[in-house]
N, CA, C and O atoms as a GROMACS GRO file, in nm:
protein
  560
    1MET      N    1   2.761   2.262   3.998
    1MET     CA    2   2.691   2.137   3.969
    1MET      C    3   2.746   2.079   3.838
    1MET      O    4   2.773   2.153   3.743
    2ASN      N    5   2.762   1.951   3.835
    2ASN     CA    6   2.814   1.880   3.719
    2ASN      C    7   2.710   1.877   3.607
    2ASN      O    8   2.590   1.863   3.633
    3THR      N    9   2.756   1.890   3.483
    3THR     CA   10   2.668   1.883   3.367
    3THR      C   11   2.721   1.780   3.269
    3THR      O   12   2.840   1.779   3.237
    4ILE      N   13   2.633   1.694   3.222
    4ILE     CA   14   2.664   1.598   3.116
    4ILE      C   15   2.589   1.650   2.994
    4ILE      O   16   2.466   1.649   2.992
    5ASP      N   17   2.664   1.694   2.892
    5ASP     CA   18   2.600   1.763   2.781
    5ASP      C   19   2.598   1.687   2.649
    5ASP      O   20   2.576   1.744   2.543
    6SER      N   21   2.621   1.556   2.658
    6SER     CA   22   2.618   1.474   2.537
    6SER      C   23   2.587   1.330   2.576
    6SER      O   24   2.638   1.279   2.675
    7PHE      N   25   2.505   1.266   2.498
    7PHE     CA   26   2.471   1.126   2.522
    7PHE      C   27   2.548   1.036   2.426
    7PHE      O   28   2.492   0.945   2.365
    8ARG      N   29   2.677   1.065   2.414
    8ARG     CA   30   2.768   0.985   2.332
    8ARG      C   31   2.884   0.939   2.421
    8ARG      O   32   2.898   0.984   2.534
    9GLY      N   33   2.965   0.849   2.368
    9GLY     CA   34   3.080   0.802   2.444
    9GLY      C   35   3.038   0.735   2.574
    9GLY      O   36   2.955   0.644   2.573
   10THR      N   37   3.094   0.779   2.685
   10THR     CA   38   3.065   0.723   2.817
   10THR      C   39   2.916   0.723   2.849
   10THR      O   40   2.867   0.634   2.919
   11TYR      N   41   2.845   0.822   2.798
   11TYR     CA   42   2.703   0.837   2.830
   11TYR      C   43   2.610   0.797   2.716
   11TYR      O   44   2.494   0.839   2.712
   12ALA      N   45   2.659   0.717   2.625
   12ALA     CA   46   2.576   0.671   2.512
   12ALA      C   47   2.456   0.591   2.560
   12ALA      O   48   2.355   0.583   2.490
   13PHE      N   49   2.466   0.532   2.677
   13PHE     CA   50   2.354   0.450   2.728
   13PHE      C   51   2.230   0.534   2.759
   13PHE      O   52   2.122   0.479   2.776
   14PHE      N   53   2.244   0.667   2.766
   14PHE     CA   54   2.127   0.754   2.783
   14PHE      C   55   2.044   0.761   2.655
   14PHE      O   56   1.923   0.786   2.660
   15SER      N   57   2.107   0.738   2.542
   15SER     CA   58   2.039   0.749   2.413
   15SER      C   59   1.932   0.642   2.398
   15SER      O   60   1.948   0.529   2.444
   16ASN      N   61   1.824   0.678   2.333
   16ASN     CA   62   1.719   0.579   2.304
   16ASN      C   63   1.765   0.477   2.201
   16ASN      O   64   1.700   0.373   2.183
   17PHE      N   65   1.874   0.504   2.134
   17PHE     CA   66   1.928   0.411   2.035
   17PHE      C   67   2.025   0.310   2.097
   17PHE      O   68   2.073   0.220   2.028
   18TYR      N   69   2.053   0.324   2.224
   18TYR     CA   70   2.143   0.231   2.292
   18TYR      C   71   2.078   0.092   2.295
   18TYR      O   72   1.961   0.080   2.329
   19PRO      N   73   2.155  -0.012   2.261
   19PRO     CA   74   2.097  -0.148   2.256
   19PRO      C   75   2.066  -0.205   2.394
   19PRO      O   76   2.148  -0.276   2.454
   20ALA      N   77   1.948  -0.173   2.442
   20ALA     CA   78   1.901  -0.226   2.571
   20ALA      C   79   1.754  -0.261   2.554
   20ALA      O   80   1.672  -0.174   2.525
   21LYS      N   81   1.722  -0.387   2.572
   21LYS     CA   82   1.582  -0.430   2.555
   21LYS      C   83   1.494  -0.364   2.660
   21LYS      O   84   1.534  -0.340   2.774
   22VAL      N   85   1.371  -0.336   2.618
   22VAL     CA   86   1.274  -0.277   2.709
   22VAL      C   87   1.136  -0.335   2.677
   22VAL      O   88   1.095  -0.343   2.562
   23THR      N   89   1.067  -0.376   2.782
   23THR     CA   90   0.930  -0.425   2.767
   23THR      C   91   0.836  -0.311   2.804
   23THR      O   92   0.848  -0.250   2.911
   24TYR      N   93   0.743  -0.284   2.713
   24TYR     CA   94   0.648  -0.174   2.732
   24TYR      C   95   0.515  -0.215   2.672
   24TYR      O   96   0.508  -0.258   2.557
   25ASN      N   97   0.410  -0.201   2.750
   25ASN     CA   98   0.273  -0.237   2.705
   25ASN      C   99   0.265  -0.379   2.648
   25ASN      O  100   0.194  -0.403   2.551
   26GLY      N  101   0.338  -0.471   2.711
   26GLY     CA  102   0.329  -0.611   2.673
   26GLY      C  103   0.418  -0.655   2.559
   26GLY      O  104   0.417  -0.773   2.523
   27TYR      N  105   0.494  -0.564   2.502
   27TYR     CA  106   0.586  -0.599   2.393
   27TYR      C  107   0.728  -0.574   2.439
   27TYR      O  108   0.755  -0.483   2.518
   28THR      N  109   0.821  -0.657   2.390
   28THR     CA  110   0.962  -0.635   2.418
   28THR      C  111   1.027  -0.579   2.292
   28THR      O  112   1.015  -0.636   2.184
   29TYR      N  113   1.096  -0.468   2.309
   29TYR     CA  114   1.160  -0.396   2.198
   29TYR      C  115   1.311  -0.404   2.213
   29TYR      O  116   1.363  -0.414   2.324
   30GLN      N  117   1.381  -0.397   2.099
   30GLN     CA  118   1.527  -0.404   2.103
   30GLN      C  119   1.591  -0.277   2.158
   30GLN      O  120   1.704  -0.281   2.208
   31THR      N  121   1.521  -0.164   2.150
   31THR     CA  122   1.570  -0.038   2.207
   31THR      C  123   1.451   0.044   2.254
   31THR      O  124   1.336   0.017   2.217
   32SER      N  125   1.478   0.144   2.335
   32SER     CA  126   1.371   0.234   2.376
   32SER      C  127   1.323   0.318   2.258
   32SER      O  128   1.209   0.363   2.257
   33GLU      N  129   1.408   0.341   2.159
   33GLU     CA  130   1.365   0.413   2.038
   33GLU      C  131   1.260   0.333   1.963
   33GLU      O  132   1.162   0.390   1.915
   34HIS      N  133   1.280   0.203   1.953
   34HIS     CA  134   1.178   0.118   1.889
   34HIS      C  135   1.045   0.127   1.964
   34HIS      O  136   0.939   0.138   1.902
   35ALA      N  137   1.052   0.122   2.096
   35ALA     CA  138   0.929   0.130   2.176
   35ALA      C  139   0.860   0.264   2.155
   35ALA      O  140   0.738   0.270   2.140
   36PHE      N  141   0.938   0.371   2.154
   36PHE     CA  142   0.882   0.505   2.137
   36PHE      C  143   0.818   0.521   1.999
   36PHE      O  144   0.706   0.572   1.988
   37GLN      N  145   0.888   0.480   1.895
   37GLN     CA  146   0.832   0.493   1.760
   37GLN      C  147   0.709   0.404   1.743
   37GLN      O  148   0.612   0.444   1.678
   38ALA      N  149   0.713   0.285   1.800
   38ALA     CA  150   0.598   0.193   1.791
   38ALA      C  151   0.477   0.248   1.865
   38ALA      O  152   0.363   0.219   1.828
   39ALA      N  153   0.500   0.326   1.970
   39ALA     CA  154   0.390   0.384   2.047
   39ALA      C  155   0.308   0.483   1.966
   39ALA      O  156   0.196   0.518   2.004
   40LYS      N  157   0.361   0.529   1.855
   40LYS     CA  158   0.291   0.623   1.768
   40LYS      C  159   0.184   0.553   1.684
   40LYS      O  160   0.094   0.618   1.631
   41THR      N  161   0.194   0.423   1.672
   41THR     CA  162   0.110   0.349   1.577
   41THR      C  163  -0.030   0.324   1.631
   41THR      O  164  -0.055   0.329   1.752
   42THR      N  165  -0.121   0.297   1.538
   42THR     CA  166  -0.261   0.272   1.575
   42THR      C  167  -0.309   0.134   1.531
   42THR      O  168  -0.424   0.098   1.555
   43ASN      N  169  -0.219   0.056   1.467
   43ASN     CA  170  -0.260  -0.078   1.424
   43ASN      C  171  -0.140  -0.172   1.428
   43ASN      O  172  -0.025  -0.128   1.427
   44LYS      N  173  -0.168  -0.301   1.431
   44LYS     CA  174  -0.064  -0.402   1.445
   44LYS      C  175   0.033  -0.404   1.327
   44LYS      O  176   0.153  -0.422   1.346
   45LYS      N  177  -0.018  -0.384   1.207
   45LYS     CA  178   0.069  -0.386   1.089
   45LYS      C  179   0.176  -0.277   1.100
   45LYS      O  180   0.295  -0.305   1.079
   46ASP      N  181   0.136  -0.156   1.132
   46ASP     CA  182   0.234  -0.047   1.146
   46ASP      C  183   0.326  -0.071   1.265
   46ASP      O  184   0.446  -0.045   1.258
   47HIS      N  185   0.269  -0.121   1.374
   47HIS     CA  186   0.349  -0.152   1.493
   47HIS      C  187   0.459  -0.252   1.458
   47HIS      O  188   0.576  -0.230   1.491
   48ASP      N  189   0.422  -0.360   1.391
   48ASP     CA  190   0.520  -0.462   1.355
   48ASP      C  191   0.623  -0.410   1.256
   48ASP      O  192   0.739  -0.450   1.260
   49TYR      N  193   0.582  -0.320   1.168
   49TYR     CA  194   0.673  -0.258   1.072
   49TYR      C  195   0.783  -0.182   1.146
   49TYR      O  196   0.900  -0.186   1.107
   50ILE      N  197   0.746  -0.114   1.252
   50ILE     CA  198   0.843  -0.041   1.335
   50ILE      C  199   0.928  -0.139   1.416
   50ILE      O  200   1.051  -0.127   1.419
   51VAL      N  201   0.864  -0.236   1.479
   51VAL     CA  202   0.934  -0.331   1.565
   51VAL      C  203   1.042  -0.407   1.489
   51VAL      O  204   1.150  -0.434   1.543
   52ASN      N  205   1.015  -0.440   1.364
   52ASN     CA  206   1.109  -0.519   1.284
   52ASN      C  207   1.214  -0.435   1.213
   52ASN      O  208   1.295  -0.489   1.136
   53ALA      N  209   1.215  -0.306   1.235
   53ALA     CA  210   1.314  -0.218   1.173
   53ALA      C  211   1.450  -0.234   1.241
   53ALA      O  212   1.459  -0.266   1.359
   54THR      N  213   1.554  -0.212   1.163
   54THR     CA  214   1.688  -0.203   1.222
   54THR      C  215   1.699  -0.068   1.293
   54THR      O  216   1.612   0.018   1.277
   55LEU      N  217   1.804  -0.051   1.368
   55LEU     CA  218   1.825   0.075   1.437
   55LEU      C  219   1.835   0.191   1.338
   55LEU      O  220   1.786   0.301   1.365
   56LYS      N  221   1.896   0.165   1.224
   56LYS     CA  222   1.910   0.270   1.122
   56LYS      C  223   1.777   0.301   1.053
   56LYS      O  224   1.758   0.411   1.002
   57GLN      N  225   1.685   0.206   1.051
   57GLN     CA  226   1.558   0.222   0.981
   57GLN      C  227   1.445   0.277   1.067
   57GLN      O  228   1.348   0.331   1.013
   58VAL      N  229   1.455   0.266   1.198
   58VAL     CA  230   1.337   0.285   1.284
   58VAL      C  231   1.273   0.423   1.271
   58VAL      O  232   1.151   0.432   1.261
   59LYS      N  233   1.352   0.529   1.271
   59LYS     CA  234   1.292   0.663   1.260
   59LYS      C  235   1.235   0.687   1.121
   59LYS      O  236   1.129   0.747   1.106
   60ALA      N  237   1.306   0.641   1.020
   60ALA     CA  238   1.257   0.658   0.882
   60ALA      C  239   1.126   0.583   0.862
   60ALA      O  240   1.034   0.634   0.798
   61ARG      N  241   1.118   0.463   0.916
   61ARG     CA  242   0.993   0.387   0.902
   61ARG      C  243   0.878   0.457   0.973
   61ARG      O  244   0.766   0.459   0.924
   62SER      N  245   0.907   0.514   1.087
   62SER     CA  246   0.803   0.588   1.159
   62SER      C  247   0.755   0.707   1.077
   62SER      O  248   0.635   0.734   1.070
   63ARG      N  249   0.848   0.778   1.016
   63ARG     CA  250   0.809   0.892   0.932
   63ARG      C  251   0.726   0.848   0.812
   63ARG      O  252   0.637   0.921   0.768
   64GLU      N  253   0.756   0.730   0.758
   64GLU     CA  254   0.681   0.678   0.642
   64GLU      C  255   0.533   0.662   0.674
   64GLU      O  256   0.448   0.678   0.587
   65ILE      N  257   0.502   0.630   0.798
   65ILE     CA  258   0.362   0.604   0.836
   65ILE      C  259   0.302   0.720   0.917
   65ILE      O  260   0.201   0.702   0.986
   66LYS      N  261   0.365   0.836   0.910
   66LYS     CA  262   0.322   0.951   0.991
   66LYS      C  263   0.174   0.983   0.975
   66LYS      O  264   0.109   1.025   1.071
   67SER      N  265   0.120   0.966   0.856
   67SER     CA  266  -0.022   0.998   0.835
   67SER      C  267  -0.114   0.906   0.917
   67SER      O  268  -0.233   0.935   0.932
   68ARG      N  269  -0.058   0.796   0.969
   68ARG     CA  270  -0.138   0.701   1.047
   68ARG      C  271  -0.101   0.700   1.196
   68ARG      O  272  -0.146   0.612   1.270
   69TRP      N  273  -0.019   0.796   1.240
   69TRP     CA  274   0.013   0.804   1.382
   69TRP      C  275  -0.114   0.830   1.462
   69TRP      O  276  -0.212   0.883   1.410
   70ARG      N  277  -0.111   0.791   1.586
   70ARG     CA  278  -0.226   0.818   1.673
   70ARG      C  279  -0.252   0.969   1.676
   70ARG      O  280  -0.157   1.047   1.686
   71PRO      N  281  -0.376   1.010   1.668
   71PRO     CA  282  -0.408   1.152   1.654
   71PRO      C  283  -0.369   1.239   1.773
   71PRO      O  284  -0.351   1.360   1.758
   72ASP      N  285  -0.355   1.179   1.890
   72ASP     CA  286  -0.318   1.256   2.009
   72ASP      C  287  -0.168   1.255   2.036
   72ASP      O  288  -0.125   1.294   2.145
   73TRP      N  289  -0.088   1.211   1.940
   73TRP     CA  290   0.054   1.188   1.962
   73TRP      C  291   0.125   1.306   2.028
   73TRP      O  292   0.196   1.288   2.127
   74HIS      N  293   0.107   1.423   1.975
   74HIS     CA  294   0.184   1.537   2.026
   74HIS      C  295   0.146   1.575   2.169
   74HIS      O  296   0.226   1.636   2.240
   75SER      N  297   0.028   1.539   2.211
   75SER     CA  298  -0.011   1.570   2.350
   75SER      C  299   0.032   1.461   2.448
   75SER      O  300   0.032   1.485   2.569
   76VAL      N  301   0.068   1.344   2.399
   76VAL     CA  302   0.104   1.233   2.490
   76VAL      C  303   0.250   1.190   2.478
   76VAL      O  304   0.296   1.109   2.559
   77LYS      N  305   0.323   1.241   2.382
   77LYS     CA  306   0.458   1.189   2.354
   77LYS      C  307   0.555   1.201   2.471
   77LYS      O  308   0.638   1.112   2.492
   78THR      N  309   0.546   1.308   2.548
   78THR     CA  310   0.641   1.324   2.658
   78THR      C  311   0.612   1.226   2.771
   78THR      O  312   0.704   1.170   2.830
   79VAL      N  313   0.486   1.204   2.800
   79VAL     CA  314   0.447   1.106   2.902
   79VAL      C  315   0.490   0.966   2.859
   79VAL      O  316   0.541   0.889   2.939
   80ILE      N  317   0.468   0.935   2.732
   80ILE     CA  318   0.507   0.803   2.680
   80ILE      C  319   0.658   0.787   2.686
   80ILE      O  320   0.707   0.680   2.724
   81MET      N  321   0.732   0.891   2.650
   81MET     CA  322   0.878   0.884   2.659
   81MET      C  323   0.920   0.857   2.804
   81MET      O  324   1.008   0.775   2.828
   82ALA      N  325   0.858   0.925   2.898
   82ALA     CA  326   0.893   0.906   3.039
   82ALA      C  327   0.866   0.762   3.083
   82ALA      O  328   0.947   0.703   3.154
   83GLU      N  329   0.754   0.707   3.041
   83GLU     CA  330   0.722   0.568   3.076
   83GLU      C  331   0.824   0.472   3.017
   83GLU      O  332   0.872   0.382   3.087
   84ILE      N  333   0.858   0.490   2.892
   84ILE     CA  334   0.952   0.400   2.825
   84ILE      C  335   1.091   0.411   2.888
   84ILE      O  336   1.155   0.310   2.915
   85VAL      N  337   1.137   0.533   2.910
   85VAL     CA  338   1.270   0.552   2.970
   85VAL      C  339   1.273   0.493   3.112
   85VAL      O  340   1.373   0.433   3.151
   86TYR      N  341   1.166   0.511   3.187
   86TYR     CA  342   1.159   0.449   3.320
   86TYR      C  343   1.176   0.298   3.309
   86TYR      O  344   1.256   0.238   3.381
   87HIS      N  345   1.100   0.235   3.220
   87HIS     CA  346   1.109   0.090   3.203
   87HIS      C  347   1.247   0.046   3.156
   87HIS      O  348   1.298  -0.056   3.201
   88LYS      N  349   1.308   0.123   3.068
   88LYS     CA  350   1.443   0.090   3.020
   88LYS      C  351   1.539   0.075   3.138
   88LYS      O  352   1.612  -0.024   3.147
   89PHE      N  353   1.539   0.172   3.226
   89PHE     CA  354   1.634   0.169   3.337
   89PHE      C  355   1.590   0.076   3.449
   89PHE      O  356   1.674   0.015   3.515
   90ASP      N  357   1.462   0.064   3.472
   90ASP     CA  358   1.411  -0.027   3.574
   90ASP      C  359   1.437  -0.172   3.537
   90ASP      O  360   1.463  -0.256   3.624
   91GLN      N  361   1.432  -0.203   3.408
   91GLN     CA  362   1.448  -0.341   3.361
   91GLN      C  363   1.593  -0.377   3.330
   91GLN      O  364   1.623  -0.494   3.304
   92ASN      N  365   1.683  -0.281   3.334
   92ASN     CA  366   1.824  -0.305   3.305
   92ASN      C  367   1.907  -0.253   3.423
   92ASN      O  368   1.953  -0.139   3.420
   93PRO      N  369   1.926  -0.337   3.526
   93PRO     CA  370   1.990  -0.292   3.650
   93PRO      C  371   2.127  -0.228   3.632
   93PRO      O  372   2.161  -0.133   3.704
   94SER      N  373   2.207  -0.277   3.539
   94SER     CA  374   2.340  -0.217   3.521
   94SER      C  375   2.328  -0.075   3.466
   94SER      O  376   2.406   0.013   3.504
   95LEU      N  377   2.232  -0.053   3.377
   95LEU     CA  378   2.211   0.083   3.325
   95LEU      C  379   2.153   0.173   3.434
   95LEU      O  380   2.188   0.290   3.444
   96CYS      N  381   2.066   0.117   3.515
   96CYS     CA  382   2.007   0.193   3.627
   96CYS      C  383   2.118   0.241   3.721
   96CYS      O  384   2.118   0.356   3.763
   97ALA      N  385   2.211   0.153   3.752
   97ALA     CA  386   2.322   0.190   3.842
   97ALA      C  387   2.406   0.301   3.780
   97ALA      O  388   2.449   0.393   3.850
   98ARG      N  389   2.428   0.293   3.649
   98ARG     CA  390   2.506   0.398   3.581
   98ARG      C  391   2.431   0.531   3.580
   98ARG      O  392   2.491   0.637   3.596
   99LEU      N  393   2.300   0.525   3.561
   99LEU     CA  394   2.220   0.648   3.565
   99LEU      C  395   2.226   0.710   3.704
   99LEU      O  396   2.249   0.830   3.719
  100LYS      N  397   2.206   0.628   3.806
  100LYS     CA  398   2.209   0.678   3.944
  100LYS      C  399   2.347   0.733   3.980
  100LYS      O  400   2.357   0.827   4.060
  101ALA      N  401   2.452   0.675   3.922
  101ALA     CA  402   2.588   0.720   3.951
  101ALA      C  403   2.615   0.863   3.904
  101ALA      O  404   2.714   0.923   3.943
  102THR      N  405   2.527   0.916   3.820
  102THR     CA  406   2.545   1.055   3.776
  102THR      C  407   2.502   1.154   3.884
  102THR      O  408   2.519   1.275   3.869
  103GLY      N  409   2.447   1.102   3.993
  103GLY     CA  410   2.411   1.187   4.107
  103GLY      C  411   2.312   1.295   4.071
  103GLY      O  412   2.203   1.267   4.021
  104ASP      N  413   2.350   1.419   4.097
  104ASP     CA  414   2.260   1.530   4.066
  104ASP      C  415   2.304   1.608   3.942
  104ASP      O  416   2.266   1.723   3.923
  105ALA      N  417   2.385   1.543   3.858
  105ALA     CA  418   2.432   1.609   3.736
  105ALA      C  419   2.315   1.649   3.648
  105ALA      O  420   2.214   1.579   3.638
  106ILE      N  421   2.329   1.763   3.584
  106ILE     CA  422   2.231   1.806   3.485
  106ILE      C  423   2.258   1.729   3.357
  106ILE      O  424   2.371   1.727   3.308
  107LEU      N  425   2.156   1.665   3.303
  107LEU     CA  426   2.170   1.583   3.183
  107LEU      C  427   2.112   1.660   3.064
  107LEU      O  428   1.995   1.696   3.063
  108ILE      N  429   2.197   1.683   2.965
  108ILE     CA  430   2.156   1.759   2.846
  108ILE      C  431   2.182   1.675   2.722
  108ILE      O  432   2.294   1.630   2.699
  109GLU      N  433   2.078   1.655   2.644
  109GLU     CA  434   2.092   1.578   2.521
  109GLU      C  435   2.136   1.672   2.409
  109GLU      O  436   2.058   1.711   2.322
  110GLY      N  437   2.266   1.707   2.414
  110GLY     CA  438   2.324   1.791   2.310
  110GLY      C  439   2.330   1.714   2.180
  110GLY      O  440   2.367   1.597   2.178
  111ASN      N  441   2.294   1.780   2.070
  111ASN     CA  442   2.291   1.708   1.942
  111ASN      C  443   2.330   1.799   1.826
  111ASN      O  444   2.334   1.921   1.840
  112TRP      N  445   2.356   1.736   1.714
  112TRP     CA  446   2.391   1.808   1.590
  112TRP      C  447   2.279   1.797   1.487
  112TRP      O  448   2.289   1.856   1.380
  113TRP      N  449   2.174   1.724   1.518
  113TRP     CA  450   2.066   1.702   1.421
  113TRP      C  451   1.949   1.800   1.442
  113TRP      O  452   1.840   1.778   1.390
  114ARG      N  453   1.974   1.906   1.517
  114ARG     CA  454   1.880   2.018   1.531
  114ARG      C  455   1.751   1.985   1.606
  114ARG      O  456   1.647   2.047   1.582
  115ASP      N  457   1.758   1.888   1.696
  115ASP     CA  458   1.640   1.853   1.776
  115ASP      C  459   1.636   1.945   1.898
  115ASP      O  460   1.716   1.933   1.990
  116THR      N  461   1.542   2.038   1.896
  116THR     CA  462   1.530   2.132   2.007
  116THR      C  463   1.411   2.101   2.098
  116THR      O  464   1.380   2.179   2.188
  117TYR      N  465   1.345   1.990   2.074
  117TYR     CA  466   1.241   1.946   2.168
  117TYR      C  467   1.300   1.847   2.267
  117TYR      O  468   1.297   1.871   2.388
  118TRP      N  469   1.354   1.737   2.217
  118TRP     CA  470   1.410   1.635   2.306
  118TRP      C  471   1.549   1.674   2.355
  118TRP      O  472   1.594   1.626   2.459
  119GLY      N  473   1.617   1.760   2.282
  119GLY     CA  474   1.753   1.794   2.318
  119GLY      C  475   1.783   1.942   2.306
  119GLY      O  476   1.695   2.027   2.312
  120VAL      N  477   1.913   1.969   2.289
  120VAL     CA  478   1.963   2.106   2.276
  120VAL      C  479   2.056   2.110   2.155
  120VAL      O  480   2.146   2.027   2.142
  121TYR      N  481   2.033   2.207   2.069
  121TYR     CA  482   2.117   2.228   1.951
  121TYR      C  483   2.168   2.371   1.956
  121TYR      O  484   2.090   2.466   1.964
  122GLU      N  485   2.299   2.387   1.950
  122GLU     CA  486   2.363   2.519   1.954
  122GLU      C  487   2.310   2.605   2.069
  122GLU      O  488   2.282   2.724   2.052
  123GLY      N  489   2.297   2.542   2.186
  123GLY     CA  490   2.257   2.614   2.306
  123GLY      C  491   2.108   2.640   2.321
  123GLY      O  492   2.066   2.703   2.418
  124LYS      N  493   2.028   2.592   2.226
  124LYS     CA  494   1.884   2.616   2.232
  124LYS      C  495   1.808   2.485   2.232
  124LYS      O  496   1.842   2.392   2.159
  125GLY      N  497   1.706   2.478   2.316
  125GLY     CA  498   1.621   2.359   2.316
  125GLY      C  499   1.557   2.335   2.451
  125GLY      O  500   1.602   2.385   2.554
  126LYS      N  501   1.450   2.257   2.448
  126LYS     CA  502   1.375   2.224   2.570
  126LYS      C  503   1.441   2.113   2.651
  126LYS      O  504   1.419   2.103   2.772
  127ASN      N  505   1.522   2.029   2.585
  127ASN     CA  506   1.594   1.921   2.654
  127ASN      C  507   1.500   1.824   2.726
  127ASN      O  508   1.528   1.782   2.838
  128MET      N  509   1.389   1.791   2.663
  128MET     CA  510   1.290   1.706   2.730
  128MET      C  511   1.345   1.567   2.763
  128MET      O  512   1.310   1.511   2.866
  129LEU      N  513   1.431   1.510   2.677
  129LEU     CA  514   1.488   1.378   2.710
  129LEU      C  515   1.578   1.390   2.833
  129LEU      O  516   1.574   1.304   2.921
  130GLY      N  517   1.659   1.493   2.839
  130GLY     CA  518   1.742   1.514   2.957
  130GLY      C  519   1.658   1.530   3.082
  130GLY      O  520   1.691   1.473   3.187
  131LYS      N  521   1.549   1.605   3.073
  131LYS     CA  522   1.460   1.624   3.188
  131LYS      C  523   1.394   1.493   3.229
  131LYS      O  524   1.383   1.463   3.348
  132VAL      N  525   1.351   1.416   3.130
  132VAL     CA  526   1.291   1.285   3.159
  132VAL      C  527   1.392   1.197   3.231
  132VAL      O  528   1.358   1.133   3.331
  133LEU      N  529   1.514   1.192   3.183
  133LEU     CA  530   1.617   1.110   3.247
  133LEU      C  531   1.643   1.153   3.391
  133LEU      O  532   1.661   1.068   3.478
  134MET      N  533   1.645   1.282   3.416
  134MET     CA  534   1.668   1.329   3.554
  134MET      C  535   1.551   1.292   3.645
  134MET      O  536   1.572   1.259   3.761
  135ILE      N  537   1.429   1.299   3.593
  135ILE     CA  538   1.312   1.258   3.672
  135ILE      C  539   1.316   1.108   3.700
  135ILE      O  540   1.292   1.064   3.813
  136VAL      N  541   1.348   1.030   3.597
  136VAL     CA  542   1.358   0.885   3.614
  136VAL      C  543   1.466   0.852   3.717
  136VAL      O  544   1.445   0.769   3.805
  137ARG      N  545   1.581   0.917   3.705
  137ARG     CA  546   1.691   0.895   3.801
  137ARG      C  547   1.643   0.919   3.944
  137ARG      O  548   1.679   0.843   4.034
  138ASN      N  549   1.564   1.022   3.965
  138ASN     CA  550   1.516   1.054   4.100
  138ASN      C  551   1.408   0.958   4.149
  138ASN      O  552   1.384   0.948   4.269
  139ASN      N  553   1.343   0.889   4.057
  139ASN     CA  554   1.232   0.800   4.094
  139ASN      C  555   1.270   0.652   4.102
  139ASN      O  556   1.188   0.570   4.143
  140LEU      N  557   1.390   0.618   4.063
  140LEU     CA  558   1.433   0.477   4.070
  140LEU      C  559   1.504   0.450   4.201
  140LEU      O  560   1.548   0.337   4.225
   0.00000   0.00000   0.00000
């Protein structure tokens, strides 16, 4: 079975930082990362602070307001990621076609930033983003 073990280069479009607009919960975001980070917020001011961030700022801004994240964040984050990723590919037909073109390949979000929840670092990790992408691919 084919394995795609990096979301860079040819497969950069799998990344949440890939510039593809996504509408989620009535808002349109410049990337799925913006939508995901904004989903952590509990008020409009924090939401807008995230929405107006550049790609380089979005994660840092989210960390700045961590004390105000929704209290259930860790129990809902994977479901929210799945919803956002589904909308990203459903709303961007060319990206959807590219995702489907991977067939039954195993998708692994290999990374160097030590993320072992959403990806895999040095062979270890849950690879939740890869799993979400494979589920979305099968449901589109």
